[in-house]
C-alpha positions, 0 to 999 in steps of 0.5 A: 858210294865208293868207287869199284874195285877192279880187277883184270881178267888177265890175273886169271886165278887171283882174278878168280879166287877174288871173285869167289871170296866175294860172292860166298861173303855175300857180295856181288861181282860184276863178270864179261862174258862173249854176250855183256858184263853180268852181275853175280850173286850167291843164289842162297843169298836174299840180301845179296840178290835183292841188291840185284833187283834193286840195281837194276831196278829189275821187277820182283816178277822177272827172276834172275838166272842160275849157272849150274858147274856141271850137268849132274849139278842141274839134274841134282836139283832140277827136273830133266825130261828127255829133251831137256837132257838131250839139249844139255847134253848137246849144247852145254856149256854155252850161250842157251838157258833152259827154263826146267822145273825143280825137283824140290818144293822145298828148294823152290820155296826158298829160291823165289828170285830164281822162279817158284815153278820153274829156273831160268838154269844155264852153263857158262864155258868162259869165266862165269863157268870157273866161277860157278864151280868154285863158289860154295852155291851156284851164282845167281846171275842178271845182265848189267843193265837197267830194267825198270822200263823207264830209263830206255836211254841207260838200259842198253847191256854193258859191254865193257868195264867203263860200262859197268862202272857207270852203271854202278855209279849212275843207280847206286848199283851194289858192285863190290867187284869188277872183273875186266875182261875188255870189250864183250863182243856178242852183244846178244842174249842167251836163247832161252828154252821152255822145257817144262812141257814140250820144249819151245824157244821164248826168246831166240838169242846166240843159239839159233832155234835150228841149232835147238831144233837139231839137237832135239831131232838129229840122233 
């Protein structure tokens, strides 16, 4: 397997341009976030999304997350209840993901790697958000780590470029481009709120559940 191509995040627009080119061409990039490094691919490209599953050893029943460029773009593809809309308005972009029902059953069927009943949707204020605003289709993402349940010493999310490179080499994972953003400081996941009915925090993370409750209840 060829060494992972690496570009520094400090290259700014040049690094982002390279990411867009790779994703639009059906490749996989690894990007830093505040939390940890993420694998990203075109959400409409079955082969690229499958590559993320294979590299992570990820169960098929565990969908990828979708990063959208704007709240308006989310509303076009997903059902936003009044509560979901309030969370989106007050806490996006940020470290929050919403489980949202698809508007179109056909759209859901064409994206099984994102979830057919609901999809995990987020907006990121950093490089990942910039990528979503530039790519031809919204990127599907997953953390750089194993998720096969069999490698407990290897599944810690990658917090550094070296950890991403080691992950790719150890698991023969397809990573066409790595953006070196240094060390990711937060090392905690997205807070996930199921908005398919009454909002429920199904995974606590970087956004405190009290912040979710405040966004829903305070005027």
